[in-house]
C-alpha positions in Angstrom: -41.2 66.6 -30.8 -42.6 68.7 -33.7 -39.5 69.8 -35.4 -39.3 66.3 -36.3 -42.5 66.2 -36.9 -42.6 68.7 -39.5 -38.9 67.4 -41.2 -40.2 63.5 -41.9 -43.9 65.2 -42.8 -43.4 67.9 -45.0 -41.1 65.5 -47.6 -44.6 63.5 -46.9 -46.9 65.7 -48.1 -44.9 67.0 -51.0 -45.7 63.9 -53.2 -48.6 62.9 -55.2 -50.1 59.8 -56.8 -48.5 57.8 -59.6 -50.6 56.9 -62.5 -48.6 53.9 -64.2 -49.8 50.8 -62.5 -51.9 52.4 -59.9 -49.2 52.2 -57.6 -49.1 55.0 -54.9 -46.7 57.6 -54.5 -45.3 57.4 -50.8 -42.6 59.2 -48.4 -39.1 58.1 -48.2 -38.7 55.5 -46.0 -35.3 54.5 -44.8 -33.8 51.4 -45.6 -31.7 48.7 -43.1 -28.3 48.7 -43.1 -26.8 46.0 -45.0 -25.8 44.3 -48.5 -27.5 41.4 -50.7 -26.1 39.4 -52.7 -27.3 38.3 -55.8 -27.1 34.8 -57.6 -28.2 34.2 -60.9 -26.8 31.2 -61.3 -29.8 29.4 -61.2 -31.0 30.7 -64.8 -28.1 30.3 -66.7 -24.2 31.5 -66.1 -23.2 35.2 -67.2 -22.8 34.6 -71.1 -19.4 36.3 -72.2 -20.7 35.8 -75.7 -23.6 38.5 -76.9 -22.2 41.3 -74.6 -21.9 43.4 -77.4 -18.7 45.1 -75.9 -15.1 45.2 -77.2 -12.7 43.0 -75.3 -11.8 44.4 -71.7 -15.2 47.3 -72.1 -17.7 46.7 -69.7 -20.6 46.6 -70.6 -23.9 49.7 -70.0 -27.2 48.0 -69.6 -29.8 50.6 -69.6 -32.8 50.1 -67.0 -36.1 51.9 -66.6 -38.9 51.7 -64.2 -40.9 54.2 -62.0 -40.7 53.5 -58.0 -41.2 55.1 -55.0 -38.5 56.7 -52.6 -38.2 53.4 -50.7 -38.3 51.4 -53.4 -34.9 53.1 -55.3 -33.4 52.6 -51.9 -33.7 49.2 -52.2 -33.0 48.5 -55.9 -30.1 50.1 -56.1 -28.6 48.1 -53.7 -29.4 45.6 -55.7 -28.2 46.6 -58.8 -24.9 47.6 -57.1 -24.6 44.1 -56.2 -25.1 42.6 -59.8 -22.6 44.9 -61.1 -19.9 43.6 -59.0 -20.9 39.8 -59.8 -21.7 40.7 -63.8 -18.9 43.1 -64.0 -21.0 45.4 -65.6 -22.5 49.0 -65.5 -26.3 49.4 -64.2 -27.7 53.0 -65.8 -30.6 52.8 -63.4 -33.2 55.3 -64.7 -36.4 56.2 -62.9 -39.6 58.0 -64.0 -42.2 59.8 -62.5 -45.6 59.5 -63.7 -44.8 59.8 -67.5 -43.3 56.9 -67.4 -45.7 54.9 -69.9 -46.0 57.9 -72.2 -42.0 58.5 -72.3 -41.3 54.1 -72.6 -43.7 54.4 -75.4 -41.6 57.2 -77.1 -38.4 55.8 -76.8 -39.9 52.2 -78.2 -41.0 54.7 -81.3 -37.6 56.0 -81.2 -36.1 53.0 -81.3 -34.7 54.0 -78.2 -36.0 51.2 -75.9 -33.5 50.9 -72.5 -32.3 47.1 -72.2 -34.9 46.2 -69.5 -38.1 47.8 -69.0 -41.4 47.7 -67.5 -44.1 45.7 -69.8 -47.7 46.2 -68.7 -50.0 43.3 -68.8 -52.5 45.2 -71.3 -49.2 46.0 -73.5 -47.9 42.0 -74.2 -49.7 42.0 -77.5 -48.6 45.2 -79.1 -45.3 44.3 -78.0 -45.0 41.4 -79.8 -46.4 42.4 -82.5 -44.6 45.2 -83.0 -41.3 43.0 -82.3 -40.6 45.8 -79.6 -39.1 42.4 -76.9 -38.0 39.0 -76.8 -39.2 36.0 -75.4 -37.3 34.8 -72.7 -37.4 31.3 -73.1 -34.2 31.0 -75.5 -32.6 33.4 -72.6 -33.3 31.8 -69.4 -33.4 28.0 -68.0 -37.1 28.2 -68.0 -37.7 25.7 -65.4 -36.0 27.6 -62.7 -38.7 29.9 -62.8 -41.5 27.1 -61.8 -40.7 28.6 -58.4 -42.3 32.0 -59.0 -45.8 32.7 -58.4 -47.5 30.4 -61.3 -50.6 33.0 -61.8 -47.8 35.8 -61.8 -45.9 34.3 -65.0 -48.7 33.2 -66.9 -49.4 37.1 -66.7 -46.2 37.5 -69.1 -46.9 34.4 -71.7 -48.5 34.8 -75.2 -48.9 31.8 -77.8 -49.2 34.1 -80.9 -50.0 31.5 -83.1 -53.5 31.0 -81.4 -53.5 35.0 -80.5 -53.9 33.3 -76.6 -52.6 35.0 -73.2 -51.4 33.1 -70.5 -50.1 30.3 -72.8 -46.7 30.4 -74.8 -43.5 32.3 -74.4 -42.8 33.8 -71.3 -42.0 37.5 -72.7 -41.2 39.0 -68.8 -40.7 38.6 -65.6 -42.9 40.1 -63.2 -41.2 42.6 -61.1 -43.9 42.1 -58.5 -47.2 40.0 -57.7 -48.8 42.6 -56.3 -51.9 43.3 -54.1 -54.1 46.2 -52.8 -56.3 45.0 -49.5 -57.6 48.3 -47.3 -55.3 49.2 -44.2 -56.6 50.2 -41.2 -55.0 53.2 -38.6 -55.6 51.3 -35.2 -54.4 54.3 -33.6 -57.9 56.4 -35.0 -59.7 53.2 -34.1 -58.7 52.8 -30.5 -59.4 56.4 -30.2 -63.4 55.8 -30.5 -63.4 53.1 -29.0 -66.2 53.7 -26.8 -68.3 55.4 -29.5 -67.6 52.2 -31.7 -68.4 49.8 -28.8 -71.7 51.6 -28.0 -73.2 50.8 -32.3 -72.8 47.4 -31.0 -74.5 47.5 -28.0 -77.0 48.9 -30.4 -77.0 46.1 -33.3 -75.9 48.9 -35.6 -72.5 47.0 -35.7 -71.5 43.3 -35.4 -68.4 43.2 -34.0 -65.2 45.3 -33.3 -62.6 45.9 -35.8 -60.1 43.5 -34.9 -59.1 40.1 -35.4 -61.2 37.8 -33.4 -59.5 35.0 -31.2 -59.8 32.2 -34.2 -58.0 34.3 -36.9 -61.0 35.9 -38.7 -60.5 39.5 -40.3 -63.5 41.8 -39.5 -65.3 41.7 -42.5 -68.1 44.2 -42.9 -71.3 44.8 -45.3 -71.4 48.0 -47.1 -74.0 49.4 -44.7 -72.1 48.5 -41.9 -68.7 50.0 -43.0 -70.6 53.0 -43.7 -71.6 52.8 -40.3 -68.1 52.6 -38.9 -66.7 54.7 -41.2 -69.1 57.6 -39.7 -68.6 57.1 -36.4 -64.4 57.1 -37.1 -65.0 60.4 -38.4 -64.3 63.4 -35.7 -62.2 66.3 -34.3 -58.9 65.5 -33.1 -57.0 67.8 -31.4 -54.3 65.3 -30.5 -52.9 64.9 -33.7 -49.2 66.9 -34.5 -49.7 70.2 -36.1 -48.3 68.9 -39.8 -51.4 67.1 -39.6 -52.5 69.7 -41.4 -55.5 69.7 -39.3 -57.7 68.2 -36.8 -60.4 66.3 -38.6 -60.0 62.8 -39.1 -62.0 60.3 -41.3 -63.3 57.3 -41.7 -62.0 56.9 -44.8 -61.4 58.7 -48.7 -62.0 56.6 -51.5 -62.1 57.1 -55.5 -63.4 54.9 -58.0 -60.6 54.5 -60.1 -58.9 52.6 -58.0 -61.0 51.4 -55.0 -64.0 51.2 -56.8 -63.4 47.3 -57.7 -63.7 45.7 -54.5 -67.5 47.2 -54.1 -68.4 45.6 -57.2 -66.8 42.4 -56.8 -68.3 42.6 -52.9 -71.5 42.6 -54.2 -71.6 39.8 -56.7 -70.8 42.2 -59.7 -68.2 42.2 -62.7 -67.1 45.0 -65.1 -66.9 43.0 -68.0 -68.5 39.8 -69.7 -66.4 36.6 -68.9 -65.2 36.9 -72.5 -64.2 41.0 -72.3 -66.6 41.8 -75.0 -69.4 43.7 -72.8 -69.4 46.5 -70.8 -71.6 45.4 -67.1 -71.7 49.1 -65.6 -75.7 48.9 -65.9 -76.1 45.9 -64.4 -77.9 45.3 -61.0 -75.0 43.9 -58.9 -72.5 46.9 -60.7 -75.0 49.4 -59.6 -75.3 47.6 -55.9 -71.8 47.7 -55.9 -71.5 51.2 -56.5 -74.1 52.4 -54.1 -72.0 50.6 -51.1 -69.2 53.1 -52.0 -71.2 55.9 -52.3 -73.1 54.9 -48.7 -70.1 55.8 -46.8 -70.5 59.3 -48.8 -73.6 59.7 -48.4 -73.4 59.0 -44.8 -70.8 61.6 -43.9 -67.9 58.9 -43.2 -65.6 59.9 -45.8 -63.3 62.9 -47.2 -64.7 65.4 -49.3 -63.6 65.6 -52.8 -63.6 69.1 -52.3 -60.8 68.7 -50.3 -57.5 70.0 -51.9 -55.4 67.4 -49.6 -55.8 63.9 -50.9 -56.8 61.0 -48.7 -53.6 59.3 -48.9 -51.8 62.0 -47.8 -54.7 62.3 -45.0 -54.2 58.3 -44.1 -50.0 59.3 -43.6 -50.9 61.9 -41.6 -52.9 60.1 -39.0 -56.1 61.8 -40.6 -57.9 58.9 -42.1 -58.8 54.7 -40.5 -59.3 53.3 -43.7 -57.2 53.6 -46.5 -56.1 51.4 -49.2 -53.0 49.5 -48.9 -50.6 48.3 -52.2 -48.0 45.7 -51.3 -45.9 48.3 -52.8 -46.6 50.8 -49.5 -45.9 48.5 -47.0 -42.5 50.2 -46.1 -43.4 53.4 -46.1 -46.0 53.2 -44.0 -43.8 51.0 -41.4 -40.8 53.8 -41.7 -43.6 56.0 -40.2 -44.9 53.8 -38.2 -41.3 53.2 -36.2 -39.7 56.1 -36.0 -40.3 57.2 -32.4 -39.4 60.8 -33.0 -42.3 61.5 -34.9 -44.6 58.7 -33.3 -44.2 57.9 -30.4 -45.5 55.2 -28.7 -47.7 54.5 -31.8 -49.7 57.9 -30.4 -51.4 58.7 -34.1 -50.0 56.3 -37.0 -50.6 52.4 -36.1 -50.9 50.8 -38.8 -52.6 47.0 -40.5 -53.6 45.3 -43.4 -57.4 44.9 -43.2 -60.5 43.3 -45.6 -62.7 45.0 -48.0 -66.4 45.0 -47.5 -68.7 43.4 -48.8 -72.7 43.5 -49.9 -75.6 44.2 -47.3 -76.9 40.4 -48.9 -74.0 38.8 -46.5 -75.4 40.6 -43.0 -77.0 37.7 -41.4 -73.3 35.5 -41.9 -71.2 35.1 -38.9 -67.0 36.9 -39.0 -66.2 33.0 -40.5 -68.6 32.9 -43.3 -67.6 36.0 -44.4 -64.1 35.7 -44.9 -63.8 34.5 -48.4 -66.9 36.7 -49.7 -64.0 39.9 -50.5 -62.1 40.7 -52.8 -59.5 43.1 -53.9 -57.1 43.7 -56.5 -54.1 42.3 -58.0 -52.1 43.3 -60.2 -48.4 43.2 -61.4 -45.8 45.0 -64.2 -42.8 42.9 -65.5 -38.9 42.9 -66.7 -39.1 42.6 -70.6 -35.9 42.6 -72.3 -35.6 44.8 -75.6 -35.2 43.3 -78.8 -32.4 45.5 -80.2 -30.9 45.2 -76.9 -27.4 44.5 -78.0 -26.5 42.6 -74.5 -29.9 40.3 -74.3 -28.3 37.4 -72.4 -27.1 39.9 -69.8 -30.2 41.8 -69.9 -32.5 38.3 -69.3 -29.9 37.5 -66.5 -30.6 41.2 -65.1 -34.6 40.4 -65.3 -34.1 37.0 -63.6 -31.9 38.4 -60.6 -35.0 40.8 -60.2 -37.2 38.9 -60.2 -36.7 35.9 -58.7 -33.2 35.5 -56.8 -34.1 34.2 -53.5 -31.5 36.8 -51.6 -33.6 39.6 -53.7 -36.5 38.4 -52.9 -35.7 38.7 -49.0 -34.3 41.5 -49.3 -36.9 43.7 -50.7 -40.0 42.0 -49.1 -38.2 43.0 -45.8 -38.3 46.0 -46.9 -41.5 46.4 -47.1 -41.3 46.5 -50.8 -43.4 43.8 -52.0 -44.1 40.4 -51.3 -41.9 37.3 -51.9 -41.9 36.4 -55.9 -41.2 33.0 -55.1 -43.8 31.3 -53.5 -42.2 28.6 -50.8 -40.8 31.8 -49.8 -44.0 33.7 -49.5 -46.2 30.8 -47.8 -43.2 30.0 -45.6 -41.0 32.4 -44.0 -42.9 36.0 -44.8 -45.2 34.5 -42.6 -43.6 33.1 -40.0 -40.8 35.1 -39.4 -41.2 38.2 -38.1 -39.0 40.4 -39.8 -41.6 40.6 -42.4 -44.4 43.0 -41.7 -47.2 44.1 -41.3 -48.5 41.6 -38.7 -51.9 40.6 -40.9 -49.8 40.1 -43.7 -51.5 36.6 -44.2 -53.8 38.9 -46.1 -52.0 39.8 -48.7 -50.6 35.6 -49.4 -54.1 34.8 -49.5 -55.3 37.4 -51.9 -52.4 36.5 -54.4 -53.6 32.7 -53.5 -57.2 32.9 -55.2 -58.6 33.5 -52.1 -59.2 37.1 -52.2 -57.5 39.1 -55.1 -59.0 39.6 -58.3 -57.3 40.9 -61.7 -57.2 44.9 -62.5 -60.8 44.5 -65.4 -58.8 46.9 -67.6 -55.9 44.1 -68.0 -58.1 42.2 -70.1 -58.6 44.8 -72.8 -56.7 46.5 -76.0 -57.2 50.0 -73.8 -59.0 51.0 -71.0 -61.1 53.7 -72.4 -64.1 52.5 -72.1 -62.9 52.7 -68.1 -60.9 55.9 -67.8 -63.3 58.1 -70.9 -66.9 55.7 -70.3 -66.7 55.9 -67.0 -64.2 57.7 -64.8 -64.5 61.3 -66.3 -68.3 61.9 -65.2 -67.7 60.4 -61.4 -68.5 64.0 -60.4 -71.5 64.1 -60.8 -72.5 61.4 -58.5 -70.3 62.6 -55.7 -71.9 66.2 -56.2 -75.5 63.7 -55.9 -74.6 62.2 -52.4 -71.9 64.7 -51.1 -74.7 67.3 -51.9 -71.2 69.6 -53.6 -71.4 72.1 -56.4 -69.4 70.3 -58.8 -70.0 72.6 -61.7 -71.9 69.1 -63.2 -75.9 67.9 -62.6 -75.4 65.5 -60.2 -76.7 62.1 -61.1 -77.8 59.1 -58.6 -75.3 56.0 -59.0 -78.4 54.3 -61.0 -79.1 57.1 -63.4 -75.5 57.8 -63.9 -74.6 54.3 -64.5 -77.5 53.4 -67.1 -76.4 57.0 -69.0 -73.2 55.9 -69.5 -73.6 52.4 -70.7 -74.3 52.4 -74.4 -70.8 55.1 -74.9 -68.9 52.4 -72.7 -69.8 49.3 -74.7 -69.1 51.7 -78.3 -65.2 52.4 -76.5 -65.0 48.5 -75.7 -66.2 47.6 -79.6 -63.8 49.9 -80.9 -60.7 48.9 -78.6 -61.1 45.3 -79.7 -61.7 46.3 -83.5 -58.6 48.6 -83.2 -56.3 45.2 -81.5 -57.6 43.2 -84.4 -56.5 46.1 -86.8 -53.2 45.9 -85.8 -52.7 41.9 -85.6 -50.6 40.7 -88.0 -51.7 37.4 -87.7 -55.2 38.4 -88.2 
């Protein structure tokens, strides 16, 4: 068995995080057998004109995306069916963590692929530079009403009024993604006695499992930190490839997982009009302090550890970790592999909520259900203005985004939730061929109950966050972790007050830069 574990997890330990849209890199997952049919006729019939090819010559469509290994398996299957149905060749290009700068270079050189990803923060500048085309004239727009409205609206832009969320459609969502917490129930079960003792002592209100009425175990910041401390221990039963027997309650980091803590404390990153940074607001400070409380109480992996929290989670060494909808297939592959994980002995994952403010301590488990929030996000398939095959490229975008069989296939492989609302709220929840067990959490997030849009997607660039906030967080970790990171340790409050002015200046510059390149201003 140890040899089998080594073979599988060696591939896991060789991967890293993708920076692109915040999506975490994951191990290769085995796709289920079978094929998937495509049917783009709901959008429009394949066009005979605008092919860019001579009679009898097969058209080639260039498609560029970033994707994890298990996602690549899915989309290669989908694209092979599209090639057959439309008698075309699809050149499927998969980039790594340099996707966005490489795409920018291709757009600048006028060598962009026919279909590529459109980030939410890039819509205006792509339209202004005339790099992408609206899809309204290439597709039957009425066929798009089945897609999540909030997801489709992300790619609408009215250039005349400079209004996002309205006007023409410039991309179709690759997915409408959500990031909840996930929990390794195998670790929790090993610490049942310790957790129940905390409940008896009044330090925890309930066991970390869904109650008889279907309510999720939503904890306050202090409760969650207490739970994570109890889940930090030595586990000699872990396989050799875990790398260590040390298990942690969690291992989070600011640029991807702080947002739920800020929202859970009633805070925001930006003002409603997205012109003011709110780092030094009392609510933001409280949320960040709740985040660091886990570190302060000893329930977190160390920031000085060379092994990332993601790899620790995959090795059964972290109990709670973020879970993007795109991660589910990779997690499920480990859970279901009897050779590696017999009887789910060290990896048994499910979706869980994020923690909330200590001010909610007096609320019942039922009253806590709508108080937490996690990030929702998206990237979209757009069509290059330089594509000689725009109609066909739009058909491909439609098939990838809205074809029912394709959506069923990728969701059943754990690659995403269905983009089709009725499918997501229907068979996705009732059909056991989908996973994980508590997948309704994802649906609730996309439906608006527990989902919030990533703050940096509202601004022209993210420098007010990446440079104005993230670059200096070592000072905070040094303060609460007691580690020497070569910087002066600072409390959350001191740090946030120290960076506020510069972060605001960076946002002001971003607003000015956007106005400077707006051809309509």
